[in-house]
C-alpha positions as semicolon CSV with decimal commas, in nm:
position;residue;x (nm);y (nm);z (nm)
1;X;-1,921;4,921;-6,768
2;X;-2,260;4,930;-6,855
3;X;-2,567;4,723;-6,961
4;X;-2,896;4,819;-7,043
5;X;-3,168;4,544;-7,066
6;X;-3,518;4,480;-7,087
7;X;-3,723;4,176;-7,118
8;X;-3,939;3,904;-6,982
9;X;-3,776;3,739;-6,658
10;X;-3,626;3,445;-6,826
11;X;-3,444;3,756;-7,028
12;X;-3,340;3,911;-6,674
13;X;-3,235;3,553;-6,515
14;X;-3,023;3,546;-6,849
15;X;-2,864;3,905;-6,821
16;X;-2,835;3,809;-6,430
17;X;-2,644;3,490;-6,496
18;X;-2,416;3,649;-6,776
19;X;-2,313;3,924;-6,480
20;X;-2,268;3,658;-6,243
21;X;-2,046;3,446;-6,478
22;X;-1,827;3,749;-6,585
23;X;-1,781;3,868;-6,204
24;X;-1,793;3,521;-6,047
25;X;-1,477;3,606;-5,855
26;X;-1,625;3,913;-5,734
27;X;-1,863;4,041;-5,501
28;X;-2,189;4,194;-5,670
29;X;-2,468;4,336;-5,522
30;X;-2,826;4,362;-5,709
31;X;-3,045;4,605;-5,582
32;X;-3,391;4,735;-5,615
33;X;-3,673;4,847;-5,435
34;X;-3,935;4,665;-5,272
35;X;-4,165;4,430;-5,522
36;X;-3,926;4,515;-5,790
37;X;-3,887;4,091;-5,825
38;X;-3,537;4,024;-5,622
39;X;-3,646;3,768;-5,438
40;X;-3,834;3,595;-5,718
41;X;-3,532;3,627;-5,888
42;X;-3,264;3,482;-5,653
43;X;-3,496;3,168;-5,594
44;X;-3,449;3,105;-5,974
45;X;-3,079;3,169;-5,973
46;X;-2,993;2,897;-5,738
47;X;-2,660;2,832;-5,916
48;X;-2,512;3,127;-5,802
49;X;-2,549;3,073;-5,428
50;X;-2,724;3,408;-5,401
51;X;-2,812;3,561;-5,092
52;X;-3,108;3,787;-4,994
53;X;-2,980;4,071;-4,726
54;X;-3,313;4,060;-4,555
55;X;-3,272;3,653;-4,463
56;X;-2,883;3,761;-4,330
57;X;-3,007;4,064;-4,157
58;X;-3,297;4,002;-3,994
59;X;-3,150;3,688;-3,786
60;X;-2,850;3,930;-3,671
61;X;-3,142;4,166;-3,497
62;X;-3,329;4,135;-3,149
63;X;-3,721;4,119;-3,251
64;X;-3,798;4,389;-3,067
65;X;-3,558;4,599;-3,339
66;X;-3,668;4,431;-3,591
67;X;-4,096;4,539;-3,479
68;X;-3,965;4,899;-3,465
69;X;-3,787;4,854;-3,822
70;X;-4,066;4,680;-3,944
71;X;-4,330;4,993;-3,905
72;X;-4,538;5,107;-4,142
73;X;-4,518;5,377;-4,309
74;X;-4,134;5,351;-4,380
75;X;-4,010;5,663;-4,303
76;X;-3,649;5,864;-4,312
77;X;-3,531;5,723;-4,037
78;X;-3,653;5,362;-4,045
79;X;-3,481;5,322;-4,381
80;X;-3,172;5,506;-4,266
81;X;-3,160;5,282;-3,956
82;X;-3,160;4,972;-4,221
83;X;-2,938;5,090;-4,442
84;X;-2,677;5,164;-4,171
85;X;-2,735;4,806;-4,023
86;X;-2,680;4,660;-4,331
87;X;-2,361;4,837;-4,364
88;X;-2,259;4,694;-4,008
89;X;-2,360;4,367;-4,004
90;X;-2,343;4,228;-4,357
91;X;-2,049;4,141;-4,588
92;X;-2,071;4,048;-4,933
93;X;-1,883;3,717;-5,022
94;X;-1,726;3,687;-5,394
95;X;-1,943;3,456;-5,542
96;X;-2,225;3,476;-5,406
97;X;-2,447;3,793;-5,519
98;X;-2,620;3,997;-5,255
99;X;-2,967;4,086;-5,353
100;X;-3,127;4,393;-5,109
101;X;-3,207;4,808;-5,137
102;X;-2,814;4,944;-5,100
103;X;-2,512;4,937;-5,210
104;X;-2,255;4,754;-4,995
105;X;-1,848;4,681;-5,054
106;X;-1,845;4,510;-5,382
107;X;-1,682;4,537;-5,703
108;X;-2,010;4,502;-5,953
109;X;-2,375;4,644;-5,861
110;X;-2,678;4,544;-6,068
111;X;-2,999;4,805;-6,050
112;X;-3,339;4,612;-6,082
113;X;-3,523;4,924;-6,211
114;X;-3,901;4,905;-6,244
115;X;-4,163;5,134;-6,385
116;X;-4,407;5,307;-6,131
117;X;-4,718;5,125;-6,283
118;X;-4,551;4,779;-6,276
119;X;-4,414;4,856;-5,900
120;X;-4,790;4,943;-5,852
121;X;-4,914;4,639;-5,988
122;X;-4,680;4,397;-5,815
123;X;-4,770;4,588;-5,457
124;X;-5,124;4,505;-5,542
125;X;-5,066;4,154;-5,616
126;X;-4,821;4,079;-5,344
127;X;-5,099;4,280;-5,066
128;X;-4,800;4,346;-4,780
129;X;-4,617;4,666;-4,941
130;X;-4,766;4,984;-4,969
131;X;-4,717;5,140;-5,341
132;X;-4,616;5,477;-5,144
133;X;-4,351;5,279;-4,950
134;X;-4,195;5,157;-5,257
135;X;-4,145;5,465;-5,419
136;X;-3,992;5,592;-5,129
137;X;-3,760;5,263;-5,162
138;X;-3,721;5,323;-5,554
139;X;-3,601;5,702;-5,492
140;X;-3,361;5,557;-5,215
141;X;-3,199;5,324;-5,386
142;X;-3,182;5,512;-5,727
143;X;-3,019;5,795;-5,543
144;X;-2,735;5,533;-5,367
145;X;-2,680;5,372;-5,721
146;X;-2,653;5,708;-5,840
147;X;-2,365;5,845;-5,579
148;X;-2,203;5,504;-5,606
149;X;-2,207;5,540;-6,036
150;X;-2,070;5,926;-5,978
151;X;-1,741;5,759;-5,796
152;X;-1,708;5,519;-6,129
153;X;-1,541;5,273;-5,872
154;X;-1,732;4,982;-6,001
155;X;-1,893;4,789;-6,296
156;X;-2,273;4,892;-6,291
157;X;-2,540;4,733;-6,452
158;X;-2,905;4,872;-6,507
159;X;-3,164;4,588;-6,600
160;X;-3,544;4,673;-6,613
161;X;-3,806;4,468;-6,476
162;X;-4,094;4,435;-6,736
163;X;-4,312;4,181;-6,608
């Protein structure tokens, strides 16, 4: 199942709400790179009991490990370890869409895509994320998306962030 969508934040929220309603008894992963708007959207979708994977993961990791995993620039080793920990420690619950950077065990996946130019603007306005790191994570998210999509075992939705 595929859904293409572009539009302002309200249109993205409407599209996500429709997807969440359609899959309300299933596990949903919403994936995207840093600075693409995951947290902003999650905060506006309170009726759906959305979960930020960072909030769940960092609570389960010792401070020393968080310090190592939070180093900049983001390297392959860091992202591999973060993804490994997500798979080990995080469970997607039915009816509670999980927002993060990797696809965990679920029935539906939403990819929040963002154009590089807009991503650069988001990184600059946020001030704490480098454009290079966000682009690297975007590449990793897209690789994960493509690998899972090739298996054709889930419902996939592609939404384009436009603001």
